[in-house]
KEGUMAR-510374 format. One record per atom (N, C-alpha, C, O): residue in three letters; chain; x, y, z. Coordinates in steps of 0.05 Angstrom, whole numbers, plus 32768, in hexadecimal, padded with zeros to 4 digits. Layout:
N
(atom 'ala', 'A', (X, Y, Z))
...
% end
This chain:
112
(atom 'unk', 'A', (800F, 7FED, 8005))
(atom 'unk', 'A', (8003, 8005, 7FFD))
(atom 'unk', 'A', (8013, 801D, 7FF9))
(atom 'unk', 'A', (802A, 801F, 8002))
(atom 'unk', 'A', (8007, 8030, 7FE9))
(atom 'unk', 'A', (8016, 804B, 7FEB))
(atom 'unk', 'A', (8012, 8057, 7FFD))
(atom 'unk', 'A', (7FFA, 8058, 8004))
(atom 'unk', 'A', (8021, 8062, 800A))
(atom 'unk', 'A', (8017, 8080, 802E))
(atom 'unk', 'A', (8028, 8090, 8017))
(atom 'unk', 'A', (803C, 8089, 800B))
(atom 'unk', 'A', (8014, 80AC, 8015))
(atom 'unk', 'A', (8025, 80CA, 8014))
(atom 'unk', 'A', (8019, 80CE, 8033))
(atom 'unk', 'A', (8003, 80CE, 803E))
(atom 'unk', 'A', (803B, 80D3, 803C))
(atom 'unk', 'A', (8040, 80DB, 804F))
(atom 'unk', 'A', (8032, 80FE, 8051))
(atom 'unk', 'A', (8026, 810B, 8062))
(atom 'unk', 'A', (8038, 8101, 803D))
(atom 'unk', 'A', (8031, 8125, 803C))
(atom 'unk', 'A', (801B, 812B, 8038))
(atom 'unk', 'A', (8013, 8142, 803C))
(atom 'unk', 'A', (800D, 8119, 8030))
(atom 'unk', 'A', (7FF0, 811E, 8029))
(atom 'unk', 'A', (7FE2, 8112, 8044))
(atom 'unk', 'A', (7FCD, 811C, 804C))
(atom 'unk', 'A', (7FED, 80FB, 8052))
(atom 'unk', 'A', (7FDC, 80F8, 8067))
(atom 'unk', 'A', (7FE6, 8111, 808B))
(atom 'unk', 'A', (7FE0, 8111, 80A3))
(atom 'unk', 'A', (7FFA, 8123, 8076))
(atom 'unk', 'A', (7FFF, 8132, 8095))
(atom 'unk', 'A', (7FE6, 8145, 8087))
(atom 'unk', 'A', (7FCF, 8144, 808F))
(atom 'unk', 'A', (7FEF, 8155, 8072))
(atom 'unk', 'A', (7FD3, 8161, 8066))
(atom 'unk', 'A', (7FB1, 8160, 8078))
(atom 'unk', 'A', (7FA2, 816E, 8086))
(atom 'unk', 'A', (7FB4, 8151, 8071))
(atom 'unk', 'A', (7F95, 8142, 807F))
(atom 'unk', 'A', (7F92, 813F, 8099))
(atom 'unk', 'A', (7F7B, 813C, 80A2))
(atom 'unk', 'A', (7FAE, 813E, 80AD))
(atom 'unk', 'A', (7FB3, 813E, 80C2))
(atom 'unk', 'A', (7FAA, 8157, 80CB))
(atom 'unk', 'A', (7F96, 8159, 80DA))
(atom 'unk', 'A', (7FB8, 816B, 80C1))
(atom 'unk', 'A', (7FB2, 818A, 80CA))
(atom 'unk', 'A', (7F9B, 8197, 80C7))
(atom 'unk', 'A', (7F90, 81A8, 80D5))
(atom 'unk', 'A', (7F92, 8187, 80AD))
(atom 'unk', 'A', (7F71, 818F, 80A3))
(atom 'unk', 'A', (7F58, 8185, 80BE))
(atom 'unk', 'A', (7F45, 8192, 80C5))
(atom 'unk', 'A', (7F61, 816E, 80C7))
(atom 'unk', 'A', (7F52, 8163, 80D1))
(atom 'unk', 'A', (7F50, 8170, 80FA))
(atom 'unk', 'A', (7F3E, 8170, 810B))
(atom 'unk', 'A', (7F71, 817B, 80FB))
(atom 'unk', 'A', (7F75, 817A, 8116))
(atom 'unk', 'A', (7F66, 8198, 811B))
(atom 'unk', 'A', (7F5E, 819F, 8131))
(atom 'unk', 'A', (7F63, 81AC, 8100))
(atom 'unk', 'A', (7F5B, 81C7, 80F7))
(atom 'unk', 'A', (7F40, 81C7, 80FE))
(atom 'unk', 'A', (7F36, 81D6, 810F))
(atom 'unk', 'A', (7F32, 81B4, 80EE))
(atom 'unk', 'A', (7F15, 81AC, 80F1))
(atom 'unk', 'A', (7F0C, 81A6, 810E))
(atom 'unk', 'A', (7EF7, 81AD, 8118))
(atom 'unk', 'A', (7F1C, 8199, 8116))
(atom 'unk', 'A', (7F14, 8192, 8136))
(atom 'unk', 'A', (7F10, 81A9, 8148))
(atom 'unk', 'A', (7EFD, 81AB, 8157))
(atom 'unk', 'A', (7F24, 81B8, 8147))
(atom 'unk', 'A', (7F1B, 81D7, 814D))
(atom 'unk', 'A', (7F04, 81E9, 8145))
(atom 'unk', 'A', (7EF6, 81F7, 8154))
(atom 'unk', 'A', (7F02, 81E7, 812F))
(atom 'unk', 'A', (7EED, 81F1, 8124))
(atom 'unk', 'A', (7ED7, 81E6, 812D))
(atom 'unk', 'A', (7EC5, 81F6, 8133))
(atom 'unk', 'A', (7ED0, 81CA, 8130))
(atom 'unk', 'A', (7EB4, 81C2, 813E))
(atom 'unk', 'A', (7EB9, 81C2, 8159))
(atom 'unk', 'A', (7EA4, 81BE, 8167))
(atom 'unk', 'A', (7ED1, 81C5, 8169))
(atom 'unk', 'A', (7ECA, 81D5, 8187))
(atom 'unk', 'A', (7EBD, 81F0, 8185))
(atom 'unk', 'A', (7EA9, 81F7, 8191))
(atom 'unk', 'A', (7ECE, 8202, 8171))
(atom 'unk', 'A', (7EC4, 8219, 8173))
(atom 'unk', 'A', (7E9C, 821F, 816F))
(atom 'unk', 'A', (7E8F, 8230, 817A))
(atom 'unk', 'A', (7E91, 8202, 8158))
(atom 'unk', 'A', (7E7A, 820C, 8160))
(atom 'unk', 'A', (7E6D, 8201, 816D))
(atom 'unk', 'A', (7E55, 8204, 816B))
(atom 'unk', 'A', (7E79, 81EE, 817F))
(atom 'unk', 'A', (7E6B, 81E9, 819D))
(atom 'unk', 'A', (7E68, 81F0, 81A6))
(atom 'unk', 'A', (7E56, 81EA, 81B6))
(atom 'unk', 'A', (7E7D, 8213, 81A9))
(atom 'unk', 'A', (7E7A, 8225, 81C2))
(atom 'unk', 'A', (7E60, 8235, 81B2))
(atom 'unk', 'A', (7E4F, 823F, 81C1))
(atom 'unk', 'A', (7E5F, 8237, 819D))
(atom 'unk', 'A', (7E56, 8247, 818D))
(atom 'unk', 'A', (7E37, 8241, 818E))
(atom 'unk', 'A', (7E27, 8254, 8189))
(atom 'unk', 'A', (7E2C, 8222, 8197))
(atom 'unk', 'A', (7E15, 8220, 8199))
(atom 'unk', 'A', (7E07, 8227, 81AF))
(atom 'unk', 'A', (7DEF, 8222, 81B1))
(atom 'unk', 'A', (7E19, 8238, 81CA))
(atom 'unk', 'A', (7E10, 823F, 81E1))
(atom 'unk', 'A', (7E04, 8256, 81D9))
(atom 'unk', 'A', (7DF5, 8260, 81E9))
(atom 'unk', 'A', (7E06, 8260, 81C7))
(atom 'unk', 'A', (7DF8, 827F, 81C0))
(atom 'unk', 'A', (7DEE, 8281, 81A5))
(atom 'unk', 'A', (7DF0, 8297, 819A))
(atom 'unk', 'A', (7DE4, 826B, 8199))
(atom 'unk', 'A', (7DD9, 826A, 8186))
(atom 'unk', 'A', (7DBE, 8273, 8179))
(atom 'unk', 'A', (7DB5, 8271, 8162))
(atom 'unk', 'A', (7DB7, 827C, 818A))
(atom 'unk', 'A', (7D99, 8298, 8188))
(atom 'unk', 'A', (7DA8, 82AE, 8175))
(atom 'unk', 'A', (7DA0, 82B5, 815F))
(atom 'unk', 'A', (7DC4, 82B8, 8183))
(atom 'unk', 'A', (7DD4, 82CE, 8178))
(atom 'unk', 'A', (7DDE, 82D6, 815C))
(atom 'unk', 'A', (7DF3, 82CF, 8152))
(atom 'unk', 'A', (7DD2, 82E0, 8156))
(atom 'unk', 'A', (7DDD, 82E9, 8136))
(atom 'unk', 'A', (7DF9, 82E2, 812A))
(atom 'unk', 'A', (7E00, 82D8, 8115))
(atom 'unk', 'A', (7E07, 82ED, 8142))
(atom 'unk', 'A', (7E2D, 82EC, 8142))
(atom 'unk', 'A', (7E31, 82C8, 8145))
(atom 'unk', 'A', (7E3B, 82B8, 8135))
(atom 'unk', 'A', (7E2A, 82C5, 8157))
(atom 'unk', 'A', (7E27, 829E, 8155))
(atom 'unk', 'A', (7E22, 8291, 8141))
(atom 'unk', 'A', (7E2F, 827D, 813B))
(atom 'unk', 'A', (7E0A, 829C, 812F))
(atom 'unk', 'A', (7E00, 828C, 8111))
(atom 'unk', 'A', (7E14, 8296, 8106))
(atom 'unk', 'A', (7E25, 8284, 8103))
(atom 'unk', 'A', (7E1D, 82AD, 80FE))
(atom 'unk', 'A', (7E2C, 82B4, 80ED))
(atom 'unk', 'A', (7E47, 82A2, 80E7))
(atom 'unk', 'A', (7E4D, 829B, 80D1))
(atom 'unk', 'A', (7E58, 829B, 8105))
(atom 'unk', 'A', (7E6A, 8291, 8111))
(atom 'unk', 'A', (7E6A, 8272, 8102))
(atom 'unk', 'A', (7E7A, 826A, 80F1))
(atom 'unk', 'A', (7E52, 8261, 810E))
(atom 'unk', 'A', (7E46, 8246, 810C))
(atom 'unk', 'A', (7E4D, 8244, 80E4))
(atom 'unk', 'A', (7E61, 8239, 80DC))
(atom 'unk', 'A', (7E37, 8252, 80D0))
(atom 'unk', 'A', (7E30, 8255, 80B8))
(atom 'unk', 'A', (7E51, 825E, 80AE))
(atom 'unk', 'A', (7E59, 8255, 8098))
(atom 'unk', 'A', (7E64, 826E, 80BD))
(atom 'unk', 'A', (7E7F, 826F, 80AB))
(atom 'unk', 'A', (7E91, 8256, 80B0))
(atom 'unk', 'A', (7EA4, 8254, 80A0))
(atom 'unk', 'A', (7E8E, 823F, 80C7))
(atom 'unk', 'A', (7EAD, 8231, 80CF))
(atom 'unk', 'A', (7E93, 8213, 80C6))
(atom 'unk', 'A', (7E99, 81FC, 80CB))
(atom 'unk', 'A', (7E7B, 821C, 80BA))
(atom 'unk', 'A', (7E79, 8209, 80B2))
(atom 'unk', 'A', (7E81, 8203, 808E))
(atom 'unk', 'A', (7E86, 81EE, 8083))
(atom 'unk', 'A', (7E7F, 8220, 8085))
(atom 'unk', 'A', (7E80, 8225, 8063))
(atom 'unk', 'A', (7E99, 821D, 8063))
(atom 'unk', 'A', (7E9C, 820C, 8051))
(atom 'unk', 'A', (7EB5, 8223, 8073))
(atom 'unk', 'A', (7ECC, 821A, 8074))
(atom 'unk', 'A', (7ED3, 81FE, 8079))
(atom 'unk', 'A', (7EE9, 81F5, 8073))
(atom 'unk', 'A', (7EBB, 81EA, 8089))
(atom 'unk', 'A', (7EC6, 81CF, 807A))
(atom 'unk', 'A', (7EBD, 81C6, 8068))
(atom 'unk', 'A', (7EC9, 81B4, 805C))
(atom 'unk', 'A', (7EA3, 81CF, 805F))
(atom 'unk', 'A', (7E91, 81C5, 804A))
(atom 'unk', 'A', (7EA4, 81C7, 802D))
(atom 'unk', 'A', (7EA4, 81BA, 8018))
(atom 'unk', 'A', (7EB2, 81DB, 8034))
(atom 'unk', 'A', (7EC8, 81E0, 801B))
(atom 'unk', 'A', (7EDF, 81CF, 801E))
(atom 'unk', 'A', (7EE2, 81BD, 800E))
(atom 'unk', 'A', (7EF4, 81D3, 8034))
(atom 'unk', 'A', (7F0B, 81BF, 803B))
(atom 'unk', 'A', (7F05, 81A3, 8039))
(atom 'unk', 'A', (7F17, 8194, 8032))
(atom 'unk', 'A', (7EE9, 819A, 8041))
(atom 'unk', 'A', (7EE9, 817B, 8058))
(atom 'unk', 'A', (7EE9, 8168, 802E))
(atom 'unk', 'A', (7EEF, 8150, 802C))
(atom 'unk', 'A', (7EE4, 8172, 801E))
(atom 'unk', 'A', (7ED7, 8174, 8003))
(atom 'unk', 'A', (7EFD, 8173, 7FF7))
(atom 'unk', 'A', (7F09, 815F, 7FEF))
(atom 'unk', 'A', (7F04, 8184, 7FF9))
(atom 'unk', 'A', (7F17, 8181, 7FF0))
(atom 'unk', 'A', (7F38, 8172, 7FFB))
(atom 'unk', 'A', (7F4F, 8171, 7FF0))
(atom 'unk', 'A', (7F2E, 8169, 8010))
(atom 'unk', 'A', (7F44, 8155, 8017))
(atom 'unk', 'A', (7F36, 8135, 801B))
(atom 'unk', 'A', (7F3C, 8123, 802B))
(atom 'unk', 'A', (7F20, 8137, 8005))
(atom 'unk', 'A', (7F17, 8117, 8003))
(atom 'unk', 'A', (7F04, 8116, 8020))
(atom 'unk', 'A', (7F06, 80FE, 8025))
(atom 'unk', 'A', (7EF5, 8121, 8034))
(atom 'unk', 'A', (7EEC, 811F, 8048))
(atom 'unk', 'A', (7EC8, 8128, 8040))
(atom 'unk', 'A', (7EBF, 813D, 804A))
(atom 'unk', 'A', (7EB8, 811B, 8031))
(atom 'unk', 'A', (7EA1, 811A, 8026))
(atom 'unk', 'A', (7E95, 8119, 803A))
(atom 'unk', 'A', (7E8B, 812F, 8037))
(atom 'unk', 'A', (7E8A, 8111, 8053))
(atom 'unk', 'A', (7E86, 8106, 806E))
(atom 'unk', 'A', (7E7D, 812E, 8075))
(atom 'unk', 'A', (7E69, 813C, 8076))
(atom 'unk', 'A', (7E9B, 8132, 8077))
(atom 'unk', 'A', (7EA0, 814F, 8086))
(atom 'unk', 'A', (7E95, 8164, 8077))
(atom 'unk', 'A', (7E8A, 8177, 8082))
(atom 'unk', 'A', (7E96, 8163, 805A))
(atom 'unk', 'A', (7E8C, 8172, 8041))
(atom 'unk', 'A', (7E6B, 8179, 8048))
(atom 'unk', 'A', (7E5E, 818D, 804A))
(atom 'unk', 'A', (7E66, 815D, 804A))
(atom 'unk', 'A', (7E40, 8160, 8053))
(atom 'unk', 'A', (7E36, 8167, 8068))
(atom 'unk', 'A', (7E26, 8179, 8068))
(atom 'unk', 'A', (7E3C, 815D, 8079))
(atom 'unk', 'A', (7E37, 815F, 8094))
(atom 'unk', 'A', (7E3C, 818D, 809E))
(atom 'unk', 'A', (7E2F, 819A, 80AE))
(atom 'unk', 'A', (7E4E, 8195, 808F))
(atom 'unk', 'A', (7E52, 81A8, 8093))
(atom 'unk', 'A', (7E40, 81B5, 8077))
(atom 'unk', 'A', (7E42, 81CD, 8077))
(atom 'unk', 'A', (7E34, 81AC, 8065))
(atom 'unk', 'A', (7E29, 81B8, 8052))
(atom 'unk', 'A', (7E0E, 81B8, 805E))
(atom 'unk', 'A', (7DFD, 81C6, 8054))
(atom 'unk', 'A', (7E08, 81A6, 8078))
(atom 'unk', 'A', (7DE5, 81A2, 8076))
(atom 'unk', 'A', (7DEE, 81B6, 8095))
(atom 'unk', 'A', (7DDA, 81BD, 80A0))
(atom 'unk', 'A', (7E02, 81BD, 80A0))
(atom 'unk', 'A', (7E00, 81C9, 80B5))
(atom 'unk', 'A', (7E00, 81EA, 80AE))
(atom 'unk', 'A', (7DF3, 81FA, 80BC))
(atom 'unk', 'A', (7E0C, 81EE, 809E))
(atom 'unk', 'A', (7E0B, 820A, 8092))
(atom 'unk', 'A', (7DE9, 8218, 8084))
(atom 'unk', 'A', (7DDE, 822E, 8084))
(atom 'unk', 'A', (7DE0, 81FB, 8079))
(atom 'unk', 'A', (7DC2, 8201, 806C))
(atom 'unk', 'A', (7DB1, 8204, 8085))
(atom 'unk', 'A', (7D9A, 820E, 8080))
(atom 'unk', 'A', (7DB5, 81FF, 809C))
(atom 'unk', 'A', (7DA0, 8207, 80AE))
(atom 'unk', 'A', (7DA4, 8217, 80BC))
(atom 'unk', 'A', (7D91, 8225, 80C5))
(atom 'unk', 'A', (7DBF, 821B, 80C4))
(atom 'unk', 'A', (7DC9, 823C, 80D8))
(atom 'unk', 'A', (7DC5, 8257, 80C2))
(atom 'unk', 'A', (7DC7, 826D, 80CD))
(atom 'unk', 'A', (7DC0, 8258, 80A7))
(atom 'unk', 'A', (7DB0, 825F, 8093))
(atom 'unk', 'A', (7D99, 8273, 8096))
(atom 'unk', 'A', (7D95, 828B, 809A))
(atom 'unk', 'A', (7D8A, 8252, 8092))
(atom 'unk', 'A', (7D6D, 8256, 8096))
(atom 'unk', 'A', (7D65, 825F, 80B7))
(atom 'unk', 'A', (7D52, 826D, 80B6))
(atom 'unk', 'A', (7D70, 825A, 80D4))
(atom 'unk', 'A', (7D7A, 8262, 80E2))
(atom 'unk', 'A', (7D73, 8288, 80E1))
(atom 'unk', 'A', (7D61, 8295, 80EA))
(atom 'unk', 'A', (7D8F, 828F, 80CE))
(atom 'unk', 'A', (7D94, 82A9, 80D1))
(atom 'unk', 'A', (7D82, 82B3, 80C0))
(atom 'unk', 'A', (7D7F, 82CB, 80C3))
(atom 'unk', 'A', (7D6D, 82A4, 80A5))
(atom 'unk', 'A', (7D59, 82BC, 809F))
(atom 'unk', 'A', (7D49, 82BA, 80A3))
(atom 'unk', 'A', (7D37, 82C0, 8093))
(atom 'unk', 'A', (7D43, 82B0, 80BB))
(atom 'unk', 'A', (7D28, 82AC, 80C7))
(atom 'unk', 'A', (7D1B, 8295, 80BC))
(atom 'unk', 'A', (7D08, 82A0, 80B1))
(atom 'unk', 'A', (7D17, 827B, 80B8))
(atom 'unk', 'A', (7D0B, 826A, 80B1))
(atom 'unk', 'A', (7D0F, 8252, 80BF))
(atom 'unk', 'A', (7D04, 823D, 80B8))
(atom 'unk', 'A', (7D1C, 8255, 80D0))
(atom 'unk', 'A', (7D20, 823B, 80E0))
(atom 'unk', 'A', (7D16, 8239, 80EA))
(atom 'unk', 'A', (7D04, 824A, 80EF))
(atom 'unk', 'A', (7D19, 821A, 80FA))
(atom 'unk', 'A', (7CF7, 8216, 8111))
(atom 'unk', 'A', (7D0C, 820D, 812C))
(atom 'unk', 'A', (7D24, 8210, 8130))
(atom 'unk', 'A', (7CFB, 8202, 8138))
(atom 'unk', 'A', (7D00, 81FF, 8155))
(atom 'unk', 'A', (7D18, 81E6, 8158))
(atom 'unk', 'A', (7D29, 81E8, 816A))
(atom 'unk', 'A', (7D16, 81CF, 8146))
(atom 'unk', 'A', (7D28, 81B8, 8145))
(atom 'unk', 'A', (7D45, 81C7, 813B))
(atom 'unk', 'A', (7D5B, 81BD, 813A))
(atom 'unk', 'A', (7D3C, 81E7, 8132))
(atom 'unk', 'A', (7D63, 81E1, 8124))
(atom 'unk', 'A', (7D7D, 81DF, 812E))
(atom 'unk', 'A', (7D90, 81D7, 8121))
(atom 'unk', 'A', (7D7D, 81E8, 814D))
(atom 'unk', 'A', (7D8C, 81EC, 815E))
(atom 'unk', 'A', (7D9A, 81CF, 815C))
(atom 'unk', 'A', (7DB1, 81D0, 8153))
(atom 'unk', 'A', (7D90, 81B6, 8162))
(atom 'unk', 'A', (7D86, 819D, 816C))
(atom 'unk', 'A', (7DA1, 8198, 814C))
(atom 'unk', 'A', (7DB9, 8192, 814D))
(atom 'unk', 'A', (7D90, 819D, 8133))
(atom 'unk', 'A', (7D9C, 819C, 811E))
(atom 'unk', 'A', (7DB6, 819F, 8119))
(atom 'unk', 'A', (7DC3, 8193, 8108))
(atom 'unk', 'A', (7DBD, 81B1, 8128))
(atom 'unk', 'A', (7DE3, 81C9, 8125))
(atom 'unk', 'A', (7DE3, 81AE, 813C))
(atom 'unk', 'A', (7DE0, 819C, 812C))
(atom 'unk', 'A', (7DE4, 81A8, 8148))
(atom 'unk', 'A', (7DF4, 819E, 8164))
(atom 'unk', 'A', (7DEF, 817D, 815B))
(atom 'unk', 'A', (7DFF, 8172, 816B))
(atom 'unk', 'A', (7DE3, 8167, 814B))
(atom 'unk', 'A', (7DE7, 815B, 8139))
(atom 'unk', 'A', (7DF7, 8159, 8125))
(atom 'unk', 'A', (7DFE, 8144, 811B))
(atom 'unk', 'A', (7DFE, 8172, 811F))
(atom 'unk', 'A', (7E12, 816F, 8108))
(atom 'unk', 'A', (7E29, 8175, 8106))
(atom 'unk', 'A', (7E39, 8172, 80F3))
(atom 'unk', 'A', (7E2B, 8184, 8125))
(atom 'unk', 'A', (7E4D, 8189, 8134))
(atom 'unk', 'A', (7E50, 8168, 813F))
(atom 'unk', 'A', (7E67, 8161, 8140))
(atom 'unk', 'A', (7E3E, 8155, 8148))
(atom 'unk', 'A', (7E4A, 8138, 814E))
(atom 'unk', 'A', (7E51, 812C, 8141))
(atom 'unk', 'A', (7E65, 811F, 8145))
(atom 'unk', 'A', (7E41, 812C, 8126))
(atom 'unk', 'A', (7E48, 8122, 810C))
(atom 'unk', 'A', (7E69, 812B, 8107))
(atom 'unk', 'A', (7E7C, 811B, 8105))
(atom 'unk', 'A', (7E69, 814B, 8107))
(atom 'unk', 'A', (7E8D, 814A, 80F8))
(atom 'unk', 'A', (7EA2, 813E, 8112))
(atom 'unk', 'A', (7EB5, 812F, 810F))
(atom 'unk', 'A', (7E9B, 8145, 8125))
(atom 'unk', 'A', (7EAA, 8140, 813E))
(atom 'unk', 'A', (7EAE, 8119, 813B))
(atom 'unk', 'A', (7EC3, 810F, 8144))
(atom 'unk', 'A', (7E96, 8106, 812D))
(atom 'unk', 'A', (7E97, 80F4, 8137))
(atom 'unk', 'A', (7EAC, 80EB, 8115))
(atom 'unk', 'A', (7EBB, 80D8, 8115))
(atom 'unk', 'A', (7EA8, 80F9, 8102))
(atom 'unk', 'A', (7EB9, 80EF, 80E8))
(atom 'unk', 'A', (7ED7, 80FA, 80EC))
(atom 'unk', 'A', (7EEB, 80ED, 80E7))
(atom 'unk', 'A', (7ED5, 8118, 80FA))
(atom 'unk', 'A', (7EF1, 8119, 80FB))
(atom 'unk', 'A', (7EFC, 8106, 8107))
(atom 'unk', 'A', (7F0E, 80FB, 80FA))
(atom 'unk', 'A', (7EF7, 80FD, 811E))
(atom 'unk', 'A', (7F09, 80F0, 812B))
(atom 'unk', 'A', (7F06, 80D1, 8123))
(atom 'unk', 'A', (7F0F, 80BE, 8131))
(atom 'unk', 'A', (7EF6, 80CF, 8109))
(atom 'unk', 'A', (7EF4, 80B1, 8100))
(atom 'unk', 'A', (7F0C, 80B2, 80EC))
(atom 'unk', 'A', (7F1D, 80A1, 80EB))
(atom 'unk', 'A', (7F0C, 80C7, 80DF))
(atom 'unk', 'A', (7F28, 80C7, 80C5))
(atom 'unk', 'A', (7F47, 80D3, 80D7))
(atom 'unk', 'A', (7F5E, 80D1, 80CE))
(atom 'unk', 'A', (7F41, 80DC, 80EF))
(atom 'unk', 'A', (7F5A, 80DD, 80FE))
(atom 'unk', 'A', (7F62, 80C1, 80FD))
(atom 'unk', 'A', (7F79, 80BC, 80F4))
(atom 'unk', 'A', (7F50, 80AF, 8104))
(atom 'unk', 'A', (7F62, 8097, 8113))
(atom 'unk', 'A', (7F65, 8083, 80F6))
(atom 'unk', 'A', (7F74, 8070, 80F2))
(atom 'unk', 'A', (7F57, 808B, 80E9))
(atom 'unk', 'A', (7F62, 807D, 80CD))
(atom 'unk', 'A', (7F77, 8081, 80BB))
(atom 'unk', 'A', (7F7C, 8074, 80A7))
(atom 'unk', 'A', (7F8A, 80A5, 80C9))
(atom 'unk', 'A', (7F9C, 80AD, 80BE))
(atom 'unk', 'A', (7FB6, 809F, 80D2))
(atom 'unk', 'A', (7FCC, 80A5, 80CA))
(atom 'unk', 'A', (7FB4, 808A, 80ED))
(atom 'unk', 'A', (7FCC, 8089, 80FA))
(atom 'unk', 'A', (7FD6, 8071, 80EF))
(atom 'unk', 'A', (7FC8, 805E, 80E8))
(atom 'unk', 'A', (7FF4, 8070, 80ED))
(atom 'unk', 'A', (7FF5, 8056, 80E5))
(atom 'unk', 'A', (7FF2, 8041, 80F6))
(atom 'unk', 'A', (7FEF, 8043, 810E))
(atom 'unk', 'A', (7FF4, 801F, 80E4))
(atom 'unk', 'A', (7FE9, 8018, 80EA))
(atom 'unk', 'A', (7FF0, 8012, 8109))
(atom 'unk', 'A', (7FDD, 800B, 8118))
(atom 'unk', 'A', (800A, 8014, 8113))
(atom 'unk', 'A', (8012, 8002, 812E))
(atom 'unk', 'A', (8010, 8017, 8133))
(atom 'unk', 'A', (8027, 801D, 813B))
(atom 'unk', 'A', (7FFB, 8034, 8136))
(atom 'unk', 'A', (7FFC, 8046, 8153))
(atom 'unk', 'A', (7FD8, 8041, 8153))
(atom 'unk', 'A', (7FCC, 8051, 8161))
(atom 'unk', 'A', (7FC7, 802A, 8141))
(atom 'unk', 'A', (7FA8, 8028, 8146))
(atom 'unk', 'A', (7FA9, 802F, 8164))
(atom 'unk', 'A', (7FBF, 8031, 816F))
(atom 'unk', 'A', (7F8D, 8033, 8176))
(atom 'unk', 'A', (7F92, 8026, 818D))
(atom 'unk', 'A', (7F7F, 8009, 818B))
(atom 'unk', 'A', (7F80, 7FF9, 819E))
% end
């Protein structure tokens, strides 16, 4: 099996940054009723949507796209009462996918 160590390192860096974005999303959920928090959530989701696909992480990109859509709906005043729960689920999905992807990048001998 051919391993591209440079690409794997870039993926690790992306996933580490993605994890930081998800942590920030989780914090922003505490004030999801505020416009500034919604704007920040949309911005972070948009970043993950674009970069996730670029690194081959379609699930991250799809979950972020779903989150961006829900946040934009809330921002436009067209949201529903369950939108905060949908956003929370997207955050959970993103965190799970990032953790899974990081585990897959571990060298065979280092996997738990």
